[in-house]
C-alpha positions in Angstrom: 139.0 83.6 77.6 137.7 87.1 77.3 139.0 90.5 76.5 138.7 93.2 79.1 139.2 96.9 78.1 140.5 99.4 80.6 139.6 102.8 79.1 141.8 104.7 81.6 145.1 104.0 83.4 144.7 102.7 86.9 147.0 104.2 89.5 147.8 101.7 92.3 149.7 101.6 95.6 151.9 98.6 95.9 154.0 96.5 98.2 156.7 94.4 96.7 157.1 90.8 97.9 160.5 90.0 99.3 160.5 86.8 97.1 158.2 84.9 94.8 156.1 82.9 95.6 157.1 82.6 99.3 156.2 86.1 100.4 153.1 86.9 98.4 150.7 86.7 101.3 153.0 88.9 103.5 152.9 91.6 100.8 149.1 91.5 100.6 148.9 91.6 104.4 151.2 94.7 104.6 149.2 96.4 101.8 145.9 95.8 103.6 147.3 97.2 106.9 148.2 100.5 105.2 145.4 101.0 102.7 141.8 101.4 104.0 139.5 98.7 102.6 136.8 99.9 100.2 134.4 98.1 97.9 135.1 100.8 95.4 138.8 99.9 95.2 140.3 97.3 92.9 142.9 94.9 94.3 145.6 93.3 92.2 148.6 91.0 92.2 151.2 92.1 89.6 154.2 90.0 88.5 156.8 89.8 85.8 160.4 88.6 85.4 163.0 91.3 86.0 166.7 90.4 85.7 165.8 86.7 85.6 163.7 86.7 88.8 160.0 87.1 89.1 159.0 90.3 91.0 155.6 90.3 92.6 153.7 93.4 93.8 150.5 93.4 95.9 148.5 96.4 94.7 145.4 98.4 95.5 143.8 101.1 93.3 144.4 104.7 94.5 141.1 106.5 95.1 140.3 110.2 95.2 139.1 109.7 98.8 142.6 108.6 99.8 143.6 112.3 99.9 144.9 113.1 103.4 145.0 109.4 104.5 148.7 109.4 104.8 149.3 106.3 102.7 153.0 106.0 102.2 153.3 103.2 99.7 154.9 103.8 96.3 152.6 104.1 93.3 152.7 102.9 89.7 150.3 102.9 86.7 148.5 99.8 85.4 148.2 101.0 81.8 144.9 101.3 80.0 144.3 99.0 77.1 143.0 95.5 76.2 143.8 92.6 78.5 143.2 88.9 77.7 141.6 87.3 80.7 140.9 83.9 82.3 138.7 83.7 85.4 139.6 81.3 88.2 136.5 80.6 90.3 137.0 79.9 94.0 140.8 80.5 93.5 141.7 79.5 97.1 140.8 75.9 96.2 142.7 76.1 92.9 145.9 78.2 93.5 147.7 76.2 90.9 145.0 77.3 88.4 146.5 80.8 88.5 149.9 79.6 87.3 148.2 77.5 84.6 146.2 80.5 83.4 149.3 82.7 83.1 151.1 80.0 81.2 148.3 80.0 78.7 147.9 83.8 78.6 151.6 84.5 78.1 151.9 82.1 75.2 150.3 84.6 72.7 152.5 86.6 70.4 150.3 89.7 70.8 151.1 90.4 74.5 152.7 93.6 75.7 156.4 92.8 76.3 156.5 95.4 79.1 153.3 94.3 80.7 152.6 92.5 83.9 150.8 89.3 84.7 147.8 90.8 86.5 145.6 89.1 89.1 142.5 91.1 89.7 140.7 90.0 92.9 137.4 91.4 91.8 135.4 89.6 94.6 136.3 87.5 97.7 136.3 84.1 95.9 137.3 84.7 92.2 140.3 86.2 90.4 140.7 87.4 86.8 144.1 86.5 85.5 145.0 89.0 82.8 147.8 90.0 80.5 147.9 93.3 78.6 147.9 93.0 74.8 150.1 95.2 72.5 148.4 98.3 71.3 147.0 97.9 67.8 149.2 99.5 65.1 
């Protein structure tokens, strides 16, 4: 495990999956159809329980160069702060590893109760599973 520090909030576009986990891929496909691919852009999967059901959002970082692109997806903020992280190498061969990583990450008492389970697809093969930690008092 490692700690990642985001020094600034990250504004993202998102597409909410119709259901979890069945429609995760569809949400990502819809997002990629409407947001121009860029190596500069961070791509995420965001999930958390809401009213007893896990809500999943496929998300892409909003860039300054998006101005005038006509992107119509809603936006939200991935808050700055410290995130505990576990890397899953070659995640497509270990999809179950993502769930196991979040089981471990969410077991800590120092996690942000309003935070999301964050999948950061930082390259084509690997994913960082992250959970935001509470701000230090």
